[in-house]
C-alpha distance (Angstrom), angle and dihedral (degrees) to the residues before:
residue distance angle dihedral
X1 . . .
X2 3.78 . .
X3 3.78 102.2 .
X4 3.79 124.4 -151.4
X5 3.82 114.5 -131.9
X6 3.79 112.8 -101.1
X7 3.80 91.8 13.2
X8 3.80 118.1 113.4
X9 3.78 121.9 -136.4
X10 3.81 115.7 -130.3
X11 3.80 128.0 -163.6
X12 3.80 139.1 -163.6
X13 3.80 86.8 -94.0
X14 3.81 98.0 55.9
X15 3.82 102.1 25.1
X16 3.82 94.0 102.9
X17 3.81 93.6 50.6
X18 3.82 98.5 39.0
X19 3.81 99.8 38.4
X20 3.80 112.6 16.0
X21 3.81 93.0 39.5
X22 3.80 97.3 43.1
X23 3.81 120.6 122.9
X24 3.81 93.0 -142.6
X25 3.79 126.8 55.3
X26 3.82 108.3 -89.7
X27 3.80 126.6 -141.6
X28 3.80 109.2 -153.9
X29 3.78 119.7 -165.4
X30 3.79 109.9 -156.8
X31 3.81 99.6 -151.5
X32 3.80 145.0 164.3
X33 3.81 136.2 -158.4
X34 3.80 91.8 -123.3
X35 3.83 93.4 55.9
X36 3.87 114.2 96.1
X37 3.84 94.4 -167.8
X38 3.83 88.2 52.9
X39 3.80 90.0 55.8
X40 3.82 89.6 50.7
X41 3.80 89.1 57.7
X42 3.83 94.3 59.2
X43 3.83 96.6 89.1
X44 3.82 90.8 40.9
X45 3.81 91.8 54.4
X46 3.81 91.7 44.7
X47 3.81 90.3 53.6
X48 3.80 92.5 44.0
X49 3.82 92.2 50.9
X50 3.81 90.7 49.9
X51 3.81 95.0 44.9
X52 3.81 100.4 40.8
X53 3.81 102.1 28.5
X54 3.80 93.9 124.3
X55 3.82 92.2 53.8
X56 3.80 103.8 30.6
X57 3.80 139.0 33.7
X58 3.82 112.3 -145.4
X59 3.82 120.5 -157.0
X60 3.80 139.4 163.6
X61 3.80 129.1 -139.0
X62 3.81 121.3 -163.6
X63 3.81 106.1 -136.4
X64 3.82 93.7 -157.3
X65 3.81 94.9 58.1
X66 3.82 97.3 33.9
X67 3.80 107.0 49.8
X68 3.81 96.1 153.2
X69 3.81 95.3 63.9
X70 3.81 92.3 37.7
X71 3.82 91.0 55.1
X72 3.80 93.9 41.4
X73 3.82 90.6 60.8
X74 3.83 94.1 36.8
X75 3.80 93.8 -122.1
X76 3.79 108.5 178.6
X77 3.82 105.3 158.1
X78 3.80 132.1 52.0
X79 2.88 128.7 -100.6
X80 3.79 99.3 28.0
X81 3.79 117.6 169.3
X82 3.79 119.5 -157.0
X83 3.77 127.0 -177.9
X84 3.80 116.3 -149.2
X85 3.79 122.1 -164.6
X86 3.80 123.9 175.6
X87 3.80 90.5 -2.6
X88 3.81 94.5 -56.4
X89 3.81 132.0 101.5
X90 3.82 106.6 -113.4
X91 3.80 101.5 171.2
X92 3.81 138.1 19.8
X93 3.80 129.4 -168.1
X94 3.80 129.4 178.1
X95 3.79 126.9 -151.9
X96 3.79 139.1 25.5
X97 3.79 116.9 -63.8
X98 3.81 137.9 174.1
X99 3.81 118.1 -90.3
X100 3.81 94.0 -109.9
X101 3.80 92.4 53.8
X102 3.79 93.3 45.0
X103 3.80 91.4 51.1
X104 3.82 91.3 47.7
X105 3.81 90.2 51.6
X106 3.81 90.6 50.3
X107 3.81 96.2 48.4
X108 3.81 94.9 89.4
X109 3.83 93.5 54.8
X110 3.80 98.5 42.8
X111 3.79 124.6 89.5
X112 3.80 116.9 -112.5
X113 3.79 120.0 -78.3
X114 3.77 116.2 -85.5
X115 3.80 118.5 -134.1
């Protein structure tokens, strides 16, 4: 999988601990190596993780090697972005998008800015 810098990779094995059990809201990108729009999102996710790290955890899940989680959340298109808060999916978005749009779409599920 093409990994974005500063973005952790999660798997079927650690999804519950890393995503469902996280203190912060978690943005999961369901991605695949064969997906060109997924590759375009790498720099966007890297920037988002750096900019919003105190409010949001950003992770990637490879759909080809983690079918259990992919099926559990009925992910059919790549990239799919899901936000989990308190162990539950609270938002889902499909398709690549610019950083500004992604951040705007996340604003309603993120806690207020600190500082």
